[in-house]
Structures are given as C-alpha cells and as structure tokens.
TORPA-582147 format. One record per atom (N, C-alpha, C): x, y, z. Coordinates in steps of 0.2 Angstrom, whole numbers, plus 5000, padded with zeros to 4 digits. Layout:
N
XYZ/...
***
This chain:
180
495449155110/495249165103/494849145103/494349195099/493649175099/493349095092/493049075092/492549035087/492649065080/492749045075/492849075069/491949065067/491749095063/490949115061/490849075055/491449065049/491449035046/492048985047/491648925045/492348875044/492648835037/493148825035/493448815029/493348735028/493148705024/492948645023/493548625016/493848675013/494248655007/494548705004/494948715000/495348775000/495748744993/495548784988/495948764979/496348834978/497048824975/497148874972/496948874965/496848924962/496448954958/497048974951/497549014954/497949074952/498549064955/499049084951/499749104956/500349124954/500449174954/501149214953/501649234958/502049274955/502649304961/502349354965/501749384963/501449424968/500849414971/500749364969/499949344973/499749264971/499049244975/498949204975/498049194976/497749154971/497149134972/496849094973/496349094980/496249044981/495549044981/495149004980/494448984982/494248944989/493848944992/494048914998/493148884999/492948805000/492248795000/492048815007/491548855010/491448865018/490748845020/490748835028/489948825030/489948915036/489448915034/489448975040/489048945045/489149005050/488848965057/488048955058/488048965053/487048925053/487148875050/487548865048/487648805041/487648805036/487348855032/487148865027/488148845023/488148825017/488848805011/488848875009/489248875006/489748955003/490248945000/490548974995/491248994994/491649064995/492149054998/492449114997/493149134992/493249174988/493649214985/494249254990/494649214989/495249264992/495849274989/495949314989/496649344985/497249364989/497849324991/498449324996/498949354993/499149434994/499549484994/500049495001/500649494999/501049515006/500949565005/501149605012/501049675014/501349735012/501149805010/501649825010/501649895011/502249935011/502349985016/502150055011/501750095013/501550155010/502250225013/502350265012/502750305015/502450385013/502450425019/502350515017/502850525018/503350555013/504150605015/503850675015/503850695022/503450745024/504150825024/504350865021/504850915023/504350995020/504551035025/504351095025/503651115020/503151085024/502451075022/502451065013/502851005012/502950975007/502750895005/502350885000/502150795002/502550764996/502950684997/503250674992/502850644986/502850604981/502250584978/502450564973/502150504969/502550474962/501950464959/502150474953/501550464945/501850384944/501450364942/501650314938/501150264932/501350224928/500650194922/500350144928/499650144929/499550084933/499250024928/499349974925/499049914921/498249924921/498049894927/497349894928/496949934925/497050004926/496450034925/496750094918/497350054916/497550104910/497650174908/497850184915/498250254916/498850284922/499050334920/499550374925/499150404930/499350374938/499250414945/499750424949/499450484950/500050504958/499750474964/499950454968/499950414974/500850434978/500550404985/501250404991/501750334988/502550364988/502750314988/502350234990/502450174986/502450104992/502450054987/502550004991/502849934989/502849874992/502849834990/502949764992/503849734992/504049694997/504649674994/504549614990/505049584985/505049564981/505749484984/506049504988/506849484991/506549454998/505949464998/505649425007/505749445011/505749535012/505949575018/505249565020/505449545026/504649565030/504749615036/504949635038/505249695043/504949765041/504349765042/504049825040/504549895037/504749915042/505049985042/505849985037/506249905038/506549895032/506149925025/505649895024/505349875019/505049955016/505049975021/504950075020/505450115019/505850115019/506550155021/506750105012/506750055010/507150015003/506350034997/505750065000/505450064993/505550144994/505550195001/505750274999/506150274995/506650244993/507550254992/507350244984/507350164984/507050144976/506550184973/506050214974/505650254970/505750344969/505850354976/506050424976/506750444975/507350404980/507850404979/507950454985/507450464990/507650494996/507750445004/508250475005/508550425013/508050465019/507750425021/507450485028/507850475033/507850515038/508550525046/508050505050/507450525049/506850485056/506250465051/506150405051/505450375050/505050325056/504250365054/503950335061/503450265058/503350225060/502650185059/502150225063/501650245058/501050275061/500250225062/500250195057/499850145057/499450055052/499550015054/499249975050/498349955048/498549945041/497649955038/497749875033/497049885033/496949805028/496649835021/497049835017/496949855009/496149845007/496049775007/495349765005/495149695009/494949695016/494749645019/494249585018/493949605013/493249585011/493349535005/494249525003/494249494998/495249484997/495249495000/496249495002/496549485007/497049465010/497449455014/497949525019/498049565012/498549615012/498349675017/499049695017/499049755023/499249785022/499349875023/499849915024/500049935030/500549955027/500949995035/501150065030/500750085036/500950185036/501450225040/502050235037/502450275040/502550355036/502750375039/502950465040/503650465039/504050495036/504650495034/505050575035/505250605037/505750665040/506350665037/506750745039/507250725041/507550715034/507250715027/507650665020/508350735017/508350665016/509050695009/508950685004/508850724998/508750674991/509250644989/509050584982/509550564980/509150534976/509550494972/509450464962/508750404965/508350394963/507750354963/508150274957/507950234960/508350174959/507950104958/507450134952/506750114948/506850024947/506449984948/506449904944/506149924940/506149874934/505949854929/505249874927/504849854933/504149874933/503949934933/504249984936/504250064935/504650114934/504450094924/504950124919/504250184922/504650244920/504150294918/503850324924/503950294932/503750324938/504150404937/503950444941/504050504942/503750524949/504450574952/504350594958/504350674959/503950674965/504050764965/503750764972/503650814973/503650854982/503050894978/502450904980/502150944981/501850964987/501551054988/501351084992/500651024997/500850985003/500350965009/499550995005/499451065002/498651065004/498551074996/499051074991/498951054984/498950974983/499150934989/498950864987/498350864990/498050874994/497350874996/496850874991/496950944989/496750944982/496550934978/497150884976/497150834970/496850774972/496750754979/496250694982/495550734982/495250784983/494450824983/494350804975/494950834971/494850854964/494650784959/494850714962/494850654958/495450644955/496150694955/496450684953/497250614956/497050614962/497250564966/496650504968/496650454965/496150414967/496350354970/496950344972/497250254976/496950264983/496550214984/496350234990/496650204994/497250174994/497650195001/498250255001/498150294996/498550354997/497850385001/497250394998/496850445001/496550415008/496550355011/496550325017/497350345021/497650365018/498150365024/498350445023/498250475019/498150555018/497650585026/497150545025/496550545030/496850555038/496950495038/497450465044/497850515046/498250525043/498850585045/498550635047/498050665043/497750715046/497450715051/497050675051/496750635060/497250665065/497950605065/498250615068/498750665070/498550725065/498750795065/499550775066/499750725059/500450705056/500550765049/500050785046/500050805039/499550895041/
***
C-alpha cells in the first residue's frame, strides 16, 4: 500500500442522519500545506438494469433535492444493514418494480462522486424476469415502474429526460460491454 498524499489531522462530524454522515477533516498535503476537506459518508448502493426482449425497466419518482420527477434505473441502499451487494440488488429490484430476476449478474463497481463522497455503486444486469407487485417504502410514494424499448431509453438520455448520472454512466458501461 502506498503512502497517502494527504494526511488527516482531525475529523469532526458536522451532520448525521440515518442516510449519511457529513464530516470536515483538517488535512495536510504532501508539500506540507494545510487545508480542510468535506466528506459525505454514505453506504454503497445497488443499481439494476432489468432487461428483457429489447426493453429495460425504469422507475420514475419525485426527487426532492431537484424538485422534479425523473426516470432512472432501479437503485437503492439498505436501511436494514444488508451488506451483500447481490442481495441488495435483488431486494431493491423487487421492492421498486416487483420484478424477481431468475438471473442477476454483477457488472461493475463505480464511485458515485469520489471528490466528496465515499459512496460507490454496484451495477447489476437482471434477466429471466418474473413480474410481480412492487413493495414500495414510504419514501417511494408515487414511484412508478415501466419497461421502455432500449433505444427509447437511450434517446431519453440524449434528450435530457434521464439526467441521473448513475443511470447514464451505467447505460454507457453496459453499452461498452455489449450488455445493452
């Protein structure tokens, strides 16, 4: 393991709730200059591309920070402490869409915004889909699920209808790997 380029002198939690912790670290850089670093600690999340017959399942929900409803791939974190990414992916897919995947494969692990956050995502592709009834949590009120032709979902990205960075990155990666 290499020597860190930045040394943490102290760390102070400035905000915390059940979804995140925000801390401010006093640091010193390799050249000796001091500074501060704000870090958002969040648990990793699963994002799932459920694909069948040339269609991909998306969910639309109201996103409070931007004040809009937006389409995205099903995704979420565990409040119950689930740490197995595969189990989390299966649970989130079923919860948000009602889909049970006969086959689900891990595709990649990406960092959401490592300039300020510890959170990473695990991307999965789900196939052999059995459609059921969603089991929405209270925070997901109004969430709707729908299958789109893959070409239409890609157009939605290009036309600014889908703006969730994780969804856009995952679509690109799935395309590059020949999975979409």
